[in-house]
MARBA-3410 file (N, C-alpha, C, O; in Angstrom, 1 decimal):
165
62.7,66.1,45.8,63.6,65.9,46.9,65.1,66.3,46.0,65.6,65.8,45.0 ~ 65.7,67.2,46.8,67.2,67.5,46.2,68.1,66.5,46.5,68.0,65.8,47.5 ~ 68.7,66.4,45.8,70.0,65.2,45.6,70.8,65.2,46.9,71.1,64.2,47.5 ~ 71.1,66.4,47.3,71.8,66.6,48.7,71.2,66.3,49.8,71.8,65.9,50.8 ~ 70.1,66.3,49.7,69.1,65.8,51.2,69.1,64.2,51.0,69.2,63.4,51.9
68.8,63.9,49.5,69.0,62.5,49.7,70.1,61.7,50.0,70.0,60.5,50.4 ~ 71.2,62.4,49.7,72.6,61.9,49.9,73.0,62.0,51.4,73.8,61.2,51.9 ~ 72.5,62.8,52.0,72.7,63.3,53.5,72.0,62.2,54.0,72.6,61.5,54.9 ~ 70.8,61.7,53.6,70.1,60.7,54.4,70.7,59.4,54.1,70.4,58.5,54.9 ~ 71.4,59.0,53.2,72.2,58.0,52.9,73.4,57.9,53.7,73.7,56.9,54.4
74.1,59.1,53.6,75.3,59.3,54.5,74.9,59.2,56.1,75.6,58.5,56.8 ~ 73.8,59.7,56.5,73.5,59.4,57.7,73.1,58.2,58.3,73.2,57.8,59.4 ~ 72.4,57.6,57.2,72.1,55.9,57.5,73.3,55.1,57.6,73.5,54.3,58.5 ~ 74.2,55.4,56.5,75.3,54.6,56.6,76.2,54.8,57.9,76.9,53.9,58.3 ~ 76.2,56.0,58.3,77.0,56.3,59.4,76.2,55.8,60.7,76.8,55.4,61.8
75.0,55.7,60.5,74.3,55.2,61.7,74.5,53.8,61.9,74.6,53.2,63.0 ~ 74.5,53.2,60.6,74.8,51.6,60.3,76.1,51.3,61.1,76.1,50.5,62.0 ~ 77.1,52.1,60.6,78.4,52.0,60.8,78.9,52.0,62.1,79.8,51.3,62.5 ~ 78.0,53.1,63.0,78.2,53.3,64.4,77.7,52.1,65.0,78.4,51.7,66.0 ~ 76.6,51.4,64.8,75.7,50.5,65.3,76.9,49.1,65.2,77.1,48.4,66.1
77.4,48.9,64.0,78.2,47.6,63.8,79.4,48.2,64.9,79.4,47.5,65.9 ~ 80.1,49.1,64.9,81.2,49.1,65.6,81.0,49.4,67.1,81.9,49.3,67.9 ~ 79.8,49.7,67.5,79.4,49.7,69.0,79.1,48.1,69.4,79.3,47.7,70.6 ~ 78.7,47.3,68.3,78.4,46.0,68.6,79.7,45.1,68.6,79.9,44.2,69.4 ~ 80.6,45.5,67.7,82.1,44.9,67.9,82.7,45.1,69.0,83.2,44.1,69.6
82.6,46.6,69.6,83.2,46.6,70.7,82.5,46.2,72.0,83.2,46.0,73.0 ~ 81.2,46.1,71.9,80.6,45.6,73.0,80.8,44.0,73.0,80.7,43.6,74.1 ~ 80.9,43.2,72.0,81.2,42.0,71.8,82.5,41.8,72.4,82.4,41.0,73.4 ~ 83.7,42.4,72.1,84.8,42.2,72.3,85.0,42.5,74.0,85.9,41.9,74.6 ~ 84.2,43.4,74.4,84.4,43.8,76.0,83.6,42.5,76.6,84.1,42.0,77.6
82.6,42.1,76.1,81.9,40.9,77.0,82.8,39.8,76.8,82.9,39.0,77.7 ~ 83.6,39.6,75.6,84.7,38.6,75.6,85.9,38.7,76.8,86.4,37.7,77.4 ~ 86.2,40.1,77.1,87.2,40.3,77.8,86.8,39.9,79.3,87.5,39.2,80.0 ~ 85.7,40.4,79.6,85.3,40.2,80.9,85.0,38.6,81.1,84.9,38.2,82.2 ~ 84.7,37.7,80.1,84.8,36.6,80.3,86.1,35.9,80.4,86.2,34.8,81.0
87.0,36.4,79.7,88.3,35.9,80.1,88.9,36.5,81.1,90.0,35.9,81.4 ~ 88.6,37.5,81.8,89.0,37.8,83.1,88.3,36.8,84.5,88.9,36.4,85.5 ~ 87.0,36.6,84.2,86.5,35.6,84.8,86.9,34.2,84.9,86.8,33.5,86.0 ~ 87.3,33.7,83.6,88.0,32.5,83.5,89.4,32.6,84.2,89.8,31.6,84.8 ~ 90.3,33.7,84.2,91.6,33.8,84.8,91.3,33.9,86.2,92.0,33.1,86.9
90.3,34.6,86.9,90.0,34.4,88.4,89.8,33.1,88.7,90.4,32.6,89.6 ~ 88.9,32.3,87.8,88.7,31.1,88.6,89.8,30.3,88.4,90.1,29.4,89.3 ~ 90.6,30.4,87.1,92.1,29.5,87.3,92.7,29.9,88.5,93.1,28.9,89.2 ~ 92.9,31.3,88.9,93.8,31.6,89.9,93.0,31.0,91.4,93.7,30.4,92.2 ~ 91.9,31.1,91.5,91.2,30.5,92.6,91.6,28.8,92.9,92.0,28.3,93.9
91.4,28.3,91.7,91.5,27.0,91.7,93.1,26.4,92.0,93.4,25.4,92.7 ~ 93.9,27.4,91.4,95.5,27.1,91.7,95.7,27.5,93.3,96.5,26.9,94.0 ~ 94.9,28.5,93.7,95.1,28.7,95.4,94.8,27.6,96.2,95.6,27.1,97.0 ~ 93.6,27.2,96.0,92.9,26.1,96.6,93.8,25.1,96.6,94.3,24.6,97.7 ~ 94.3,24.6,95.3,95.4,23.3,95.4,96.6,23.4,95.8,97.2,22.4,96.3
97.0,24.6,95.8,98.2,25.0,96.7,97.9,24.8,98.2,98.8,24.2,98.9 ~ 96.9,25.4,98.8,96.6,25.2,100.2,96.3,23.8,100.4,96.7,23.3,101.5 ~ 95.7,23.0,99.6,95.6,21.7,100.0,96.8,20.8,100.1,96.9,19.9,100.9 ~ 97.9,21.2,99.1,99.2,20.6,99.1,99.9,21.0,100.4,100.6,20.3,101.0 ~ 99.5,22.3,100.7,100.2,22.6,102.1,99.9,21.9,103.3,100.7,21.5,104.2
98.6,21.8,103.4,97.6,21.2,104.5,98.3,19.5,104.4,98.8,19.0,105.4 ~ 98.2,19.1,103.3,98.6,17.7,103.2,100.1,17.4,103.7,100.4,16.4,104.4 ~ 101.0,18.4,103.4,102.5,18.4,103.7,102.2,18.5,105.3,102.5,17.6,106.1 ~ 101.7,19.5,105.7,101.8,19.9,107.3,101.2,18.5,108.0,101.9,18.0,108.9 ~ 100.1,17.9,107.6,99.9,16.9,108.1,100.7,15.5,108.0,100.7,14.7,109.0
101.3,15.4,107.1,102.2,14.4,106.8,103.3,14.7,107.8,103.6,13.9,108.7 ~ 104.0,15.8,107.7,105.0,16.2,108.7,104.9,16.1,110.0,105.8,15.8,110.7 ~ 103.5,16.3,110.5,103.0,16.3,111.9,103.0,14.8,112.2,103.4,14.4,113.4 ~ 102.7,13.9,111.3,102.6,12.4,111.4,104.0,12.0,111.8,104.3,11.6,112.9 ~ 104.7,12.3,110.9,106.2,11.9,111.0,106.9,12.5,112.4,107.8,11.9,113.0
106.5,13.4,112.7,107.0,14.2,113.9,106.4,13.2,115.1,107.1,12.8,116.0 ~ 105.3,13.0,115.0,104.8,12.0,116.3,105.3,11.0,116.3,105.6,10.6,117.5 ~ 105.7,10.1,115.2,106.3,9.2,115.0,107.7,9.2,115.6,108.0,8.4,116.5 ~ 108.4,10.0,115.1,109.9,10.3,115.7,109.7,10.7,117.2,110.5,10.2,118.0 ~ 108.7,11.4,117.7,108.9,11.6,119.1,108.6,10.3,119.9,109.0,10.2,121.1
107.8,9.5,119.4,107.5,8.3,119.9,108.7,7.4,120.2,109.0,6.9,121.3 ~ 109.3,7.1,119.0,110.7,6.4,118.8,111.9,7.0,119.9,112.8,6.5,120.5 ~ 111.6,8.3,119.8,112.7,9.0,120.7,112.6,8.7,122.3,113.5,8.6,123.1 ~ 111.2,8.7,122.5,110.9,8.7,123.7,111.2,7.1,124.1,111.8,6.9,125.2 ~ 110.9,6.0,123.4,111.2,4.6,123.5,112.7,4.5,123.7,113.2,3.9,124.6
113.4,5.3,122.9,114.9,5.1,123.2,115.4,5.9,124.3,116.4,5.5,124.8 ~ 114.8,6.8,124.8,115.1,7.4,126.1,115.3,6.5,127.0,116.3,6.2,127.7 ~ 113.7,5.9,127.0,113.4,4.8,128.3,114.5,3.6,128.1,115.1,3.2,129.1 ~ 114.7,3.2,126.9,115.6,2.1,126.8,116.9,2.3,127.3,117.5,1.4,127.8 ~ 117.5,3.6,127.2,118.8,4.1,127.5,118.9,3.9,129.0,119.8,3.3,129.5
117.9,4.6,129.7,117.4,4.8,131.2,117.6,3.3,131.7,118.4,2.9,132.6 ~ 116.8,2.7,131.1,117.1,1.1,131.6,118.5,0.4,131.5,118.8,-0.4,132.3 ~ 119.2,0.9,130.4,120.5,0.4,130.4,121.3,0.9,131.5,122.0,0.1,132.1 ~ 121.1,2.3,131.7,121.9,2.7,132.6,121.8,2.3,134.0,122.7,2.1,134.7 ~ 120.4,2.2,134.4,120.1,1.5,135.7,120.9,0.1,135.7,121.7,-0.1,136.6
120.8,-0.9,134.7,121.2,-1.8,134.9,122.7,-2.2,134.8,123.1,-3.3,135.2 ~ 123.5,-1.3,134.4,124.9,-1.3,134.3,125.6,-1.5,135.4,126.3,-2.6,135.6 ~ 125.4,-0.4,136.5,125.9,-0.7,137.7,125.6,-2.1,138.4,126.4,-2.7,139.1 ~ 124.6,-2.4,138.2,124.1,-3.9,138.9,124.8,-5.1,138.1,125.0,-6.1,138.6 ~ 125.0,-4.9,136.9,125.5,-6.0,136.0,127.3,-6.0,135.9,128.0,-7.0,135.6
127.7,-4.8,136.3,129.3,-4.6,136.0,130.0,-4.9,137.6,129.3,-4.8,138.6 ~ 131.2,-5.2,137.5,131.7,-5.0,138.5,132.8,-3.8,138.9,133.3,-3.6,140.0 ~ 132.9,-3.2,137.9,133.9,-2.1,137.8,135.2,-2.4,137.9,135.9,-1.7,138.6 ~ 135.6,-3.3,137.2,136.9,-3.9,137.2,137.8,-2.6,136.4,137.3,-2.1,135.4 ~ 138.7,-2.4,136.8,139.5,-1.2,136.1,140.4,-1.6,134.9,141.0,-0.7,134.2
140.6,-2.8,134.7,141.6,-3.2,134.0,140.8,-3.8,132.5,141.3,-4.5,131.7 ~ 139.7,-3.4,132.3,138.7,-4.0,131.1,139.5,-3.4,129.9,139.9,-4.2,129.1 ~ 139.8,-2.0,129.8,140.6,-1.6,128.8,141.9,-0.9,129.4,141.8,0.1,130.1 ~ 143.1,-1.5,129.0,144.0,-0.7,129.6,144.5,0.8,129.3,144.0,1.4,128.4 ~ 145.4,1.2,130.2,145.4,2.9,129.9,145.9,3.1,128.6,145.5,4.0,127.9
146.8,2.2,128.3,147.5,2.3,126.8,146.3,2.5,125.8,146.3,3.4,125.0 ~ 145.4,1.5,126.0,144.3,1.3,124.8,143.5,2.5,125.0,143.2,3.1,124.0 ~ 143.0,2.9,126.1,142.1,4.2,126.4,142.8,5.3,125.8,142.2,6.1,125.1 ~ 144.2,5.3,125.9,144.9,6.6,125.2,144.9,6.4,123.7,144.8,7.5,123.1 ~ 144.9,5.2,123.1,144.7,5.1,121.7,143.5,5.5,121.3,143.3,6.3,120.4
142.2,4.7,122.1,141.2,5.3,121.7,140.7,6.7,121.8,139.8,7.1,121.0 ~ 141.3,7.7,122.8,141.2,8.9,122.9,141.6,9.7,121.9,141.0,10.8,121.7 ~ 142.7,9.3,121.3,143.5,9.9,120.4,143.1,9.3,118.9,143.4,10.1,118.0 ~ 142.5,8.4,118.5,142.2,7.7,117.4,141.7,8.7,116.4,142.2,8.7,115.3 ~ 140.7,9.5,116.7,140.0,10.5,115.6,140.8,11.7,115.4,140.3,12.5,114.6
142.0,12.0,116.2,142.7,13.3,115.8,143.1,13.5,114.6,142.8,14.6,114.1 ~ 143.6,12.6,113.8,144.2,12.7,112.5,143.2,12.6,111.2,143.4,12.8,110.0 ~ 141.9,12.1,111.7,141.0,11.8,110.8,140.3,13.0,110.1,139.6,12.8,109.1 ~ 140.5,14.2,110.7,139.8,15.6,110.0,138.3,15.7,110.6,137.5,16.6,110.1 ~ 138.0,14.8,111.5,136.9,15.0,112.2,136.8,15.8,113.5,137.6,15.5,114.4
136.0,17.0,113.7,136.1,17.7,114.9,136.0,17.2,116.0,135.2,16.3,116.1 ~ 136.6,17.5,117.1,136.1,17.2,118.5,134.6,17.4,118.6,134.0,18.1,117.8 ~ 134.1,16.8,119.5,132.8,17.0,119.9,132.7,18.1,121.0,133.4,18.1,122.0 ~ 131.9,19.1,120.7,131.8,20.1,121.7,131.5,19.7,123.1,130.7,18.9,123.2 ~ 132.1,20.1,124.1,131.7,19.7,125.5,132.3,18.4,125.8,131.9,17.8,126.8
133.1,18.0,125.1,133.5,16.5,125.4,134.8,16.8,126.3,135.6,17.7,126.1 ~ 134.9,15.8,127.4,135.8,16.3,128.5,137.3,15.7,127.9,137.4,14.7,127.1 ~ 138.2,16.5,128.4,139.5,16.3,128.1,139.9,14.6,128.2,139.4,13.9,129.1 ~ 140.6,14.0,127.3,141.1,12.7,127.7,141.9,12.5,128.9,142.8,13.2,129.2 ~ 141.5,11.5,129.5,142.7,11.2,130.7,143.6,10.3,130.1,143.4,9.1,129.9
144.8,10.9,129.8,145.8,10.1,129.3,146.9,10.0,130.4,148.0,9.6,130.1 ~ 146.6,10.3,131.7,147.5,9.9,132.6,147.8,8.4,133.1,146.9,7.6,133.2 ~ 149.2,8.2,133.3,149.4,6.5,133.8,148.3,6.0,134.7,148.0,6.5,135.8 ~ 147.8,4.9,134.2,146.8,4.2,135.3,145.4,4.7,134.6,144.4,4.0,134.9 ~ 145.1,5.7,133.9,143.8,5.9,133.5,143.2,4.7,132.5,143.4,4.9,131.3
142.6,3.7,133.0,142.2,2.7,132.4,140.6,2.6,132.5,140.1,3.1,133.5 ~ 139.9,2.0,131.5,138.4,2.2,131.7,137.9,1.0,132.1,138.3,-0.1,131.5 ~ 136.9,1.1,133.3,136.5,0.0,133.7,135.3,-0.9,133.0,134.7,-0.3,132.1 ~ 134.8,-2.0,133.3,133.8,-2.5,132.4,132.5,-1.7,132.5,131.6,-1.9,131.7 ~ 132.2,-0.9,133.6,131.3,0.0,133.7,131.4,1.0,132.7,130.4,1.2,132.0
132.6,1.7,132.5,132.7,2.9,131.6,132.5,2.2,130.1,131.7,2.8,129.3 ~ 133.0,1.3,129.8,132.8,0.6,128.5,131.2,0.5,128.3,130.6,1.1,127.4 ~ 130.7,-0.2,129.3,129.1,-0.6,129.1,128.5,0.8,129.0,127.6,0.9,128.1 ~ 128.8,1.7,129.7,127.9,3.2,129.6,128.3,3.8,128.4,127.5,4.5,127.8 ~ 129.4,3.7,127.9,129.7,4.2,126.5,129.0,3.8,125.4,128.7,4.4,124.4
128.9,2.2,125.7,128.3,1.4,124.6,126.8,1.8,124.5,126.3,1.9,123.4 ~ 126.1,2.0,125.6,124.7,2.3,125.7,124.4,3.7,125.1,123.5,4.0,124.4 ~ 125.4,4.4,125.5,125.3,6.0,125.2,125.2,6.0,123.5,124.3,6.6,122.8 ~ 126.3,5.3,122.9,126.6,5.1,121.6,125.2,4.6,120.8,124.7,5.1,119.8 ~ 124.6,3.5,121.4,123.6,2.8,120.8,122.3,3.5,120.9,121.4,3.3,120.2
122.3,4.6,122.2,121.2,5.6,121.9,121.3,6.5,120.9,120.4,6.8,120.2 ~ 122.6,7.1,120.7,122.6,8.0,119.8,122.5,7.5,118.5,122.1,8.3,117.7 ~ 122.8,6.3,118.1,122.7,5.9,116.8,121.1,5.6,116.7,120.6,6.0,115.6 ~ 120.5,5.2,117.4,119.1,4.8,117.4,118.3,6.4,117.1,117.5,6.4,116.2 ~ 118.6,7.4,117.6,118.1,8.8,117.7,118.4,9.4,116.0,117.6,9.9,115.2
119.8,9.1,115.9,120.3,9.7,114.5,119.5,8.9,113.4,119.0,9.5,112.5 ~ 119.4,7.7,113.6,118.6,6.6,112.6,117.3,7.4,112.5,116.8,7.7,111.4 ~ 116.7,7.5,113.5,115.4,7.7,113.4,115.0,9.0,112.8,114.1,9.1,112.1 ~ 115.7,10.0,113.2,115.5,11.4,112.4,115.9,11.2,110.9,115.2,11.9,110.0 ~ 117.0,10.3,110.5,117.4,10.2,109.1,116.3,9.5,108.4,115.9,9.8,107.3
115.6,8.4,109.1,114.4,7.6,108.6,113.4,8.4,108.3,112.8,8.4,107.2 ~ 113.0,9.4,109.4,112.0,10.6,109.0,112.0,11.2,108.1,110.9,11.6,107.5 ~ 113.4,11.7,107.6,113.7,12.8,106.5,113.3,12.0,105.2,112.6,12.5,104.3 ~ 113.8,10.6,105.3,113.6,9.7,104.0,112.1,9.7,103.9,111.6,9.8,102.8 ~ 111.4,9.4,105.0,109.9,9.1,104.6,109.2,10.2,104.1,108.2,10.1,103.3
109.7,11.4,104.6,109.3,12.7,104.3,109.4,13.0,102.9,108.5,13.6,102.3 ~ 110.5,12.6,102.3,110.6,12.7,101.0,110.1,11.7,100.0,109.8,11.9,98.8 ~ 110.0,10.5,100.7,109.5,9.4,99.8,108.0,9.4,99.8,107.3,8.7,99.1 ~ 107.6,10.0,100.5,105.8,9.7,100.5,105.4,11.2,100.1,104.9,11.9,101.0 ~ 105.5,11.6,98.9,104.8,12.8,98.4,103.8,12.6,97.8,103.2,13.6,97.4
END
């Protein structure tokens, strides 16, 4: 057998062995890459499920707090109505409960405080003799209590929202 033919056989054998090793190497890396993609996709799906659950939990918590707030506001509105119904019965309408001077002071007391006037608030009656009756005072107090309770309820709902994560 000539030497060149023998060398060609060895060269071809080595080349075939090299190609087999290279193919095996690349096939192994390709399989590892696919496994990595599968793990990544599984992690993405798990993260999406966790995010969906967190959103659903937050929505349920928000709905429960909104229901509680609406119930409290409904009770507050009913209490205000009961007070407003009782005020004319329990007051005499005395016009000198608050004098005209005191009404003027109370109407203009917030002007220098930097607090803006309430939109839609009627202009103060600073005319001589514009006094507040006991009925006016009681109506104002009932409205202020109602507004305070509504504001406190809303703030408490916000506090509960952020406190119960």
